[in-house]
ROZA-632909 format. One record per residue (C-alpha): residue number from 1; residue in three letters; x, y, z. Coordinates in Angstrom, 2 decimals, always signed. Example, Ala and Ser with C-alpha at 12.3 -4.5 7.8 and 13.67 -1.06 7.14 Angstrom:
// residues 2
1,ALA,+12.30,-4.50,+7.80 $
2,SER,+13.67,-1.06,+7.14 $
//
This chain:
// residues 349
1,UNK,+30.48,-9.72,-28.78 $
2,UNK,+31.05,-7.43,-25.78 $
3,UNK,+27.97,-5.46,-24.74 $
4,UNK,+28.61,-2.02,-23.26 $
5,UNK,+25.83,-2.43,-20.70 $
6,UNK,+24.43,+0.39,-18.58 $
7,UNK,+22.67,-0.73,-15.37 $
8,UNK,+19.56,+1.34,-14.64 $
9,UNK,+19.51,+0.91,-10.90 $
10,UNK,+22.08,+0.91,-8.08 $
11,UNK,+22.03,+0.04,-4.40 $
12,UNK,+21.73,+3.77,-3.70 $
13,UNK,+18.66,+4.48,-5.88 $
14,UNK,+15.06,+3.31,-6.05 $
15,UNK,+14.38,+1.35,-9.24 $
16,UNK,+11.35,+3.04,-10.76 $
17,UNK,+11.92,+2.09,-14.40 $
18,UNK,+10.50,-1.17,-15.76 $
19,UNK,+13.75,-1.87,-17.64 $
20,UNK,+16.74,-3.51,-15.98 $
21,UNK,+19.55,-2.35,-18.26 $
22,UNK,+20.31,-0.30,-21.35 $
23,UNK,+23.56,+0.30,-23.27 $
24,UNK,+26.02,+3.08,-22.90 $
25,UNK,+25.98,+5.54,-25.85 $
26,UNK,+26.75,+5.51,-28.66 $
27,UNK,+25.60,+1.89,-28.54 $
28,UNK,+21.83,+1.43,-28.51 $
29,UNK,+19.41,-1.23,-27.36 $
30,UNK,+15.93,-1.40,-28.85 $
31,UNK,+12.81,-3.42,-28.29 $
32,UNK,+11.19,-4.80,-31.42 $
33,UNK,+7.59,-5.95,-31.32 $
34,UNK,+7.52,-8.67,-33.94 $
35,UNK,+3.92,-9.68,-33.31 $
36,UNK,+0.86,-8.38,-31.45 $
37,UNK,-0.56,-11.91,-31.09 $
38,UNK,-0.37,-14.02,-27.96 $
39,UNK,-1.52,-17.51,-27.00 $
40,UNK,-2.34,-16.44,-23.43 $
41,UNK,-4.57,-13.81,-21.85 $
42,UNK,-2.53,-12.58,-18.86 $
43,UNK,-4.08,-10.27,-16.29 $
44,UNK,-1.16,-7.85,-16.39 $
45,UNK,-0.53,-7.63,-20.18 $
46,UNK,+0.57,-4.10,-21.08 $
47,UNK,-0.62,-4.63,-24.65 $
48,UNK,-3.93,-6.40,-23.85 $
49,UNK,-2.78,-8.96,-26.44 $
50,UNK,-5.14,-11.61,-27.88 $
51,UNK,-4.73,-14.48,-30.32 $
52,UNK,-5.35,-12.17,-33.31 $
53,UNK,-3.14,-9.39,-34.59 $
54,UNK,-0.24,-8.60,-36.90 $
55,UNK,+3.32,-9.84,-37.41 $
56,UNK,+6.44,-8.19,-38.84 $
57,UNK,+7.29,-10.17,-41.96 $
58,UNK,+10.81,-11.44,-42.56 $
59,UNK,+10.92,-9.77,-45.97 $
60,UNK,+10.25,-6.36,-44.41 $
61,UNK,+12.72,-7.03,-41.62 $
62,UNK,+15.49,-8.07,-43.99 $
63,UNK,+14.86,-5.37,-46.61 $
64,UNK,+14.45,-2.38,-44.31 $
65,UNK,+14.50,-2.82,-40.53 $
66,UNK,+17.92,-4.46,-40.19 $
67,UNK,+19.48,-1.56,-42.12 $
68,UNK,+17.91,+1.00,-39.77 $
69,UNK,+19.18,-0.96,-36.75 $
70,UNK,+22.76,-1.16,-37.95 $
71,UNK,+22.97,+2.51,-39.02 $
72,UNK,+21.75,+3.52,-35.53 $
73,UNK,+24.54,+1.50,-33.87 $
74,UNK,+22.03,-0.93,-32.32 $
75,UNK,+23.95,-3.65,-30.52 $
76,UNK,+21.07,-5.45,-28.77 $
77,UNK,+17.47,-6.15,-29.74 $
78,UNK,+14.82,-7.53,-27.41 $
79,UNK,+12.16,-9.33,-29.40 $
80,UNK,+8.75,-8.95,-27.86 $
81,UNK,+5.05,-9.15,-28.62 $
82,UNK,+2.47,-10.42,-27.80 $
83,UNK,+4.30,-13.70,-27.73 $
84,UNK,+7.28,-13.34,-30.10 $
85,UNK,+7.54,-17.11,-30.72 $
86,UNK,+4.23,-16.88,-32.61 $
87,UNK,+5.97,-15.01,-35.41 $
88,UNK,+6.87,-17.77,-37.90 $
89,UNK,+9.96,-15.82,-39.01 $
90,UNK,+11.53,-15.43,-35.55 $
91,UNK,+14.45,-17.81,-36.16 $
92,UNK,+15.29,-16.07,-39.46 $
93,UNK,+15.07,-12.67,-37.76 $
94,UNK,+17.47,-13.78,-35.03 $
95,UNK,+19.86,-15.28,-37.58 $
96,UNK,+19.91,-11.99,-39.53 $
97,UNK,+20.56,-10.05,-36.29 $
98,UNK,+23.43,-12.39,-35.49 $
99,UNK,+24.95,-11.87,-38.95 $
100,UNK,+24.77,-8.11,-38.29 $
101,UNK,+26.65,-8.59,-34.96 $
102,UNK,+23.51,-7.69,-32.93 $
103,UNK,+22.71,-9.64,-29.80 $
104,UNK,+19.10,-10.89,-29.42 $
105,UNK,+16.90,-11.38,-26.38 $
106,UNK,+13.57,-13.17,-26.57 $
107,UNK,+10.98,-12.01,-24.00 $
108,UNK,+8.57,-14.96,-23.86 $
109,UNK,+6.13,-17.02,-21.83 $
110,UNK,+8.16,-20.09,-22.99 $
111,UNK,+5.12,-22.22,-23.79 $
112,UNK,+6.05,-22.62,-27.46 $
113,UNK,+9.75,-23.45,-27.07 $
114,UNK,+11.03,-26.65,-28.69 $
115,UNK,+14.30,-28.57,-28.53 $
116,UNK,+14.80,-28.11,-32.27 $
117,UNK,+14.41,-24.34,-31.89 $
118,UNK,+16.99,-24.17,-29.08 $
119,UNK,+19.48,-26.24,-31.06 $
120,UNK,+19.29,-23.71,-33.86 $
121,UNK,+19.56,-20.73,-31.48 $
122,UNK,+22.42,-22.08,-29.40 $
123,UNK,+25.12,-20.41,-31.49 $
124,UNK,+23.31,-17.18,-32.49 $
125,UNK,+24.17,-14.91,-29.57 $
126,UNK,+20.68,-15.03,-28.10 $
127,UNK,+19.21,-15.42,-24.62 $
128,UNK,+15.72,-15.71,-23.12 $
129,UNK,+13.87,-13.74,-20.47 $
130,UNK,+10.87,-15.77,-19.36 $
131,UNK,+7.77,-14.57,-17.50 $
132,UNK,+6.51,-16.86,-14.75 $
133,UNK,+3.87,-15.59,-12.33 $
134,UNK,+3.26,-18.70,-10.29 $
135,UNK,+4.99,-21.99,-9.52 $
136,UNK,+1.86,-24.09,-9.31 $
137,UNK,-0.97,-24.55,-11.77 $
138,UNK,-3.65,-22.85,-9.66 $
139,UNK,-1.95,-19.46,-9.38 $
140,UNK,-0.30,-19.57,-12.85 $
141,UNK,-3.44,-20.74,-14.62 $
142,UNK,-5.71,-18.16,-13.00 $
143,UNK,-3.34,-15.24,-13.70 $
144,UNK,-2.75,-16.25,-17.30 $
145,UNK,-6.28,-17.63,-17.88 $
146,UNK,-4.96,-21.06,-18.87 $
147,UNK,-7.41,-23.92,-18.29 $
148,UNK,-5.13,-26.80,-19.43 $
149,UNK,-2.68,-27.97,-16.79 $
150,UNK,-0.54,-29.53,-19.53 $
151,UNK,+0.18,-25.98,-20.75 $
152,UNK,+1.65,-25.17,-17.37 $
153,UNK,+3.73,-28.31,-16.94 $
154,UNK,+5.05,-27.99,-20.49 $
155,UNK,+6.04,-24.37,-19.83 $
156,UNK,+8.09,-25.37,-16.76 $
157,UNK,+9.79,-28.14,-18.74 $
158,UNK,+10.53,-25.66,-21.53 $
159,UNK,+12.13,-23.22,-19.09 $
160,UNK,+14.34,-26.07,-17.81 $
161,UNK,+15.22,-26.93,-21.39 $
162,UNK,+16.21,-23.29,-22.11 $
163,UNK,+18.42,-23.40,-19.05 $
164,UNK,+20.04,-26.68,-20.07 $
165,UNK,+21.12,-25.06,-23.34 $
166,UNK,+22.66,-22.14,-21.42 $
167,UNK,+20.28,-19.63,-22.98 $
168,UNK,+18.30,-18.50,-19.93 $
169,UNK,+19.02,-15.01,-18.65 $
170,UNK,+16.20,-13.97,-16.33 $
171,UNK,+12.87,-15.00,-14.83 $
172,UNK,+10.31,-12.18,-14.63 $
173,UNK,+7.38,-12.31,-12.21 $
174,UNK,+4.53,-10.00,-11.21 $
175,UNK,+3.45,-10.36,-7.54 $
176,UNK,-0.34,-10.57,-7.32 $
177,UNK,-3.13,-11.80,-5.10 $
178,UNK,-3.58,-15.08,-7.00 $
179,UNK,-0.08,-16.19,-6.00 $
180,UNK,+0.66,-16.91,-2.35 $
181,UNK,+3.62,-15.10,-0.81 $
182,UNK,+5.52,-18.31,-0.11 $
183,UNK,+5.45,-19.19,-3.80 $
184,UNK,+8.05,-16.51,-4.52 $
185,UNK,+10.61,-18.48,-2.53 $
186,UNK,+9.83,-21.48,-4.73 $
187,UNK,+10.06,-19.31,-7.88 $
188,UNK,+13.41,-18.05,-6.69 $
189,UNK,+14.71,-21.58,-6.11 $
190,UNK,+13.39,-22.66,-9.50 $
191,UNK,+15.16,-19.72,-11.17 $
192,UNK,+18.47,-20.66,-9.50 $
193,UNK,+18.09,-24.35,-10.33 $
194,UNK,+17.41,-23.77,-14.03 $
195,UNK,+20.40,-21.43,-14.42 $
196,UNK,+18.78,-17.99,-14.54 $
197,UNK,+21.03,-15.00,-13.73 $
198,UNK,+18.31,-13.10,-11.93 $
199,UNK,+14.71,-13.01,-10.75 $
200,UNK,+13.02,-9.69,-11.52 $
201,UNK,+9.85,-8.69,-9.67 $
202,UNK,+7.67,-5.76,-10.56 $
203,UNK,+4.15,-4.97,-9.32 $
204,UNK,+0.92,-5.08,-11.29 $
205,UNK,+0.87,-1.81,-13.25 $
206,UNK,-1.99,+0.33,-14.61 $
207,UNK,-1.29,-0.34,-18.28 $
208,UNK,-3.30,-2.42,-20.72 $
209,UNK,-5.16,-5.27,-19.08 $
210,UNK,-3.55,-4.45,-15.75 $
211,UNK,-5.74,-1.36,-15.52 $
212,UNK,-8.76,-3.61,-15.12 $
213,UNK,-7.08,-5.97,-12.63 $
214,UNK,-6.26,-3.51,-9.83 $
215,UNK,-8.02,-5.77,-7.31 $
216,UNK,-5.15,-8.23,-7.81 $
217,UNK,-2.47,-5.64,-6.87 $
218,UNK,-0.67,-6.08,-3.53 $
219,UNK,-0.49,-3.43,-0.83 $
220,UNK,+2.91,-1.79,-0.16 $
221,UNK,+3.28,-3.74,+3.11 $
222,UNK,+2.65,-7.02,+1.26 $
223,UNK,+5.26,-6.13,-1.40 $
224,UNK,+7.80,-5.35,+1.35 $
225,UNK,+7.09,-8.68,+3.05 $
226,UNK,+7.83,-10.55,-0.18 $
227,UNK,+11.09,-8.60,-0.54 $
228,UNK,+12.14,-9.32,+3.05 $
229,UNK,+11.38,-13.06,+2.63 $
230,UNK,+13.31,-13.30,-0.61 $
231,UNK,+16.31,-11.33,+0.68 $
232,UNK,+16.49,-13.55,+3.75 $
233,UNK,+16.16,-16.65,+1.64 $
234,UNK,+18.85,-15.64,-0.86 $
235,UNK,+21.24,-14.79,+1.96 $
236,UNK,+21.52,-18.57,+2.51 $
237,UNK,+23.33,-18.70,-0.83 $
238,UNK,+25.85,-16.05,+0.21 $
239,UNK,+28.79,-17.91,-1.33 $
240,UNK,+27.29,-17.49,-4.80 $
241,UNK,+27.03,-13.89,-6.00 $
242,UNK,+26.07,-14.75,-9.57 $
243,UNK,+22.32,-14.71,-8.97 $
244,UNK,+20.48,-11.45,-8.32 $
245,UNK,+17.07,-10.37,-7.12 $
246,UNK,+15.80,-7.26,-8.93 $
247,UNK,+12.93,-5.28,-7.38 $
248,UNK,+11.27,-2.84,-9.77 $
249,UNK,+8.93,-0.18,-8.39 $
250,UNK,+8.76,-1.76,-4.95 $
251,UNK,+7.84,+0.64,-2.12 $
252,UNK,+10.72,+3.02,-1.43 $
253,UNK,+10.54,+2.51,+2.32 $
254,UNK,+14.18,+3.62,+2.86 $
255,UNK,+13.57,+6.87,+0.90 $
256,UNK,+16.32,+6.33,-1.65 $
257,UNK,+16.75,+8.75,-4.55 $
258,UNK,+14.66,+7.64,-7.55 $
259,UNK,+16.76,+6.47,-10.46 $
260,UNK,+16.74,+8.78,-13.48 $
261,UNK,+14.12,+8.42,-16.24 $
262,UNK,+15.43,+6.25,-19.10 $
263,UNK,+13.14,+7.50,-21.87 $
264,UNK,+15.14,+7.43,-25.08 $
265,UNK,+17.68,+4.90,-23.93 $
266,UNK,+15.56,+1.94,-25.07 $
267,UNK,+13.27,+2.91,-27.95 $
268,UNK,+10.43,+0.55,-28.81 $
269,UNK,+9.44,-0.32,-32.37 $
270,UNK,+5.82,-1.42,-32.91 $
271,UNK,+4.78,-3.83,-35.65 $
272,UNK,+3.52,-0.90,-37.74 $
273,UNK,+6.96,+0.74,-37.58 $
274,UNK,+6.11,+3.48,-35.07 $
275,UNK,+9.02,+4.17,-32.70 $
276,UNK,+8.19,+5.05,-29.09 $
277,UNK,+10.53,+7.00,-26.83 $
278,UNK,+9.29,+4.56,-24.14 $
279,UNK,+6.69,+1.81,-24.67 $
280,UNK,+5.16,+2.17,-21.23 $
281,UNK,+4.34,+5.80,-21.91 $
282,UNK,+2.40,+4.74,-24.99 $
283,UNK,+0.64,+1.95,-23.12 $
284,UNK,-0.26,+4.37,-20.33 $
285,UNK,-1.58,+6.98,-22.81 $
286,UNK,-3.95,+4.34,-24.23 $
287,UNK,-6.01,+4.56,-21.03 $
288,UNK,-9.28,+6.19,-21.94 $
289,UNK,-9.46,+8.40,-18.84 $
290,UNK,-6.35,+10.56,-19.28 $
291,UNK,-5.50,+13.68,-21.29 $
292,UNK,-2.47,+12.24,-23.10 $
293,UNK,-2.24,+10.90,-26.65 $
294,UNK,-0.13,+7.94,-27.73 $
295,UNK,+1.23,+10.11,-30.55 $
296,UNK,+2.84,+12.41,-27.92 $
297,UNK,+5.44,+9.74,-27.33 $
298,UNK,+6.11,+8.52,-30.87 $
299,UNK,+9.41,+9.64,-32.42 $
300,UNK,+8.34,+8.81,-35.98 $
301,UNK,+8.29,+5.66,-38.04 $
302,UNK,+11.16,+3.31,-38.87 $
303,UNK,+10.10,+3.39,-42.53 $
304,UNK,+10.63,+7.17,-42.66 $
305,UNK,+13.92,+8.83,-43.59 $
306,UNK,+16.49,+9.19,-40.87 $
307,UNK,+18.05,+6.83,-38.31 $
308,UNK,+16.50,+5.82,-35.00 $
309,UNK,+19.29,+7.66,-33.19 $
310,UNK,+18.58,+10.92,-35.06 $
311,UNK,+14.88,+10.65,-34.25 $
312,UNK,+15.72,+10.25,-30.57 $
313,UNK,+17.97,+13.28,-30.57 $
314,UNK,+15.35,+15.41,-32.31 $
315,UNK,+12.67,+14.34,-29.80 $
316,UNK,+14.95,+14.96,-26.79 $
317,UNK,+15.60,+18.54,-27.83 $
318,UNK,+11.98,+19.46,-27.15 $
319,UNK,+10.98,+17.05,-24.33 $
320,UNK,+12.66,+17.67,-21.02 $
321,UNK,+11.54,+14.44,-19.35 $
322,UNK,+13.98,+12.40,-21.47 $
323,UNK,+17.03,+14.63,-20.99 $
324,UNK,+19.05,+12.13,-18.96 $
325,UNK,+20.79,+13.50,-15.90 $
326,UNK,+19.08,+16.90,-15.99 $
327,UNK,+16.16,+15.84,-13.85 $
328,UNK,+17.39,+13.08,-11.60 $
329,UNK,+14.18,+12.91,-9.55 $
330,UNK,+11.69,+12.85,-12.38 $
331,UNK,+10.72,+9.26,-11.70 $
332,UNK,+8.59,+7.27,-14.16 $
333,UNK,+6.60,+9.41,-16.67 $
334,UNK,+4.49,+6.38,-17.65 $
335,UNK,+3.06,+6.04,-14.18 $
336,UNK,+2.19,+9.75,-14.15 $
337,UNK,+0.51,+9.42,-17.53 $
338,UNK,-1.55,+6.48,-16.30 $
339,UNK,-2.65,+8.58,-13.31 $
340,UNK,-3.27,+11.64,-15.57 $
341,UNK,-0.65,+13.68,-13.69 $
342,UNK,+1.81,+16.32,-15.05 $
343,UNK,+5.11,+14.85,-16.27 $
344,UNK,+7.10,+17.18,-14.01 $
345,UNK,+5.40,+16.15,-10.77 $
346,UNK,+6.94,+13.81,-8.20 $
347,UNK,+6.71,+10.06,-8.76 $
348,UNK,+6.23,+8.51,-5.29 $
349,UNK,+7.23,+4.88,-4.94 $
//
């Protein structure tokens, strides 16, 4: 299946959105939270996920959700959580998406991947984006609050296994003070060696658990140093243009134009069926010290009448921040919400 992809950043703009790509209308990409549970306790978790929570059942997915996805011309679904592999129905969900000609992406920490799982997924138009915030046990374990080194070594082996099946798309990492700057070179090399298409880096953000971990955030100068080191390192592989470094919300030291807001291009469906115009705006509104409400950024519920696409159009008619192209310099509304700033103010990277 050909995906009509829309890149959300260019060489001429500053990448201020936490997403890397969307789809060109009328095609639609959505994120589907199939569980709120997670087997880790990461310092940067937008959701503040724990080992308890709720799952989307396969019966509900098959009887209702898949119909809403197809009638809204959804062509790609990113399965997220929590840790999506904790949902016992994940393989059936992906199989049903495949039968509906919808591509799947699993956003995972990779700790629960098995060979048997990958063998079943190999022909179902699916790929993995894996989060990896350190390349040694000390940094990884501290950031993800994992006390068992076997968890870490198994995760690395699982990522290699995903790559060996040709299912690995990207490695995602969050620079932080628990990880030494030179580790990012090693993470880059690891990503290349296991067959990833890109390494995406974005800073610790003030959502969820990250709000309480601000002491781990790097200074702008330190973020720039990591970027300079990685760019110089990757230049050694100049003959191979298939691997990319993606820097999200890094300091805009060259004063590029901010990329447009993408609210509405990638709606997010929570396990209770609520549809967010942008998940990060909801996560930011959950901060207790701002004047925004999570409901301000909810389009409706997937179990209500009407398609996802129609709910987006209705919301956009009354919310100027998600009118794409009309306010090119609006920046990231989620960051403004987290800082309790007006949505029409400048977003400074």
